[in-house]
N, C-alpha and C positions, 0 to 999 in steps of 0.2 A: 552142543545141544544139552538141554536139561529136560528130564522126564519127571512128571508129577503123577503120583498114583494116590487117588483118594480111596477111603474106606470108611465104613461105619454107618452108612445110610440104612434106611429100613422103614417099616410101617409101625407107627406108634399111635396111641390115643392122645387126645387133647390133654394137656397138663403134664404129660410125661417128658422124659429127657432122652437125648441122644448125644453121642460124642463122635464127631467126625475127625479123621486124621488124613494128613496129606504128606507123603514122603517125597522129597526131591532127590534125584540122583543124576549122575552124568557130569558134565563139565561145569562144576561148581567151584569157582575160584575165590568167591567172597560171600559174606553173609549179606543177603538182600531182603527186601520187604516181601512178606507173604500177605496174601489177602484171600478172603472168601467172597464169592459172588453167588447169586442164585438166579434161576430163571423158572418162574412159575408157568403154569399152563396158559398159553395165549398172551404171555407178558414178555417184555424185554428183560434182558439180563440186568441185574441190579447189584450194586455194592452191598455187602453185608457187614464185613469187619476186616480190619487190616492191622498188621503189626510190623513196626519198623525193625531194622537190624538191631537197634538199641533197646527194643522192647516197648516202645510207645505204641499205644493202641488207639484205634478209633472205630466207631460203630455207626451203622445206620440208625436213625431214630426209632425205626420199627422194632429193632432187636435190643437196643440198649437196656441194660438191666436184666435181660433174660439170657443173652448169649455172652460167652467169654472166649476170646481168642488167646492162645498162648503158643509158645514155640520152644523147641529143644534144638539149639544150634548144633550140638554135638551129633544129633541124628538127622539134621536137615529136615526136620518135621514140624508141621504146624497142626494145631488142634483147634476145634471149635466145639466147645461145650454148649449145648442148647438145652435150656430148661424152660419149663412152662410153655411147651410148644402149643401152637395154635393151628387151626386148619389153614390159615393164610400163610403159614410157613412152608406149606407143601410146595416143593420145587426140586429141580436138579441143582445141586450145589457143586460149584466149581472152585478149585484151588488155583491161585495165580501166584507166580513167583517173579519178582523183579519187573512187574508190569508187562512182561513179555510172554512168559510161558504159561500154558493152561493144562490142567488135568482133563481127564475124560468125563468127569462128573459122577456124582453119586446121588441116587434118588432118595429124597426124604418125603414120606407121605404121612400126614397127620390126619387121622380120621377115626371116628367112633364106629 
């Protein structure tokens, strides 16, 4: 089993920034892909950003250029730097590891 714990969510105003973190622990035997997903009010969960074991990144069109995903393999941790936040970025953000394991989610609210 692998456990994922997210942190860093909160309430910010439009245009501000937040940094999310997700730490993986447990039965980790190899470096795997990390990803962030989000689920807004009344919406389905959607892909936000991913980073491979080798560091290759990909982003949803809606966040490309504003969000940056990175990882620290020594700490089994992934980060999501979110800049120029918009009201439509409001959602619960979930961390995913190896396409299988999910964190409990962290709320991000962007509102004036």
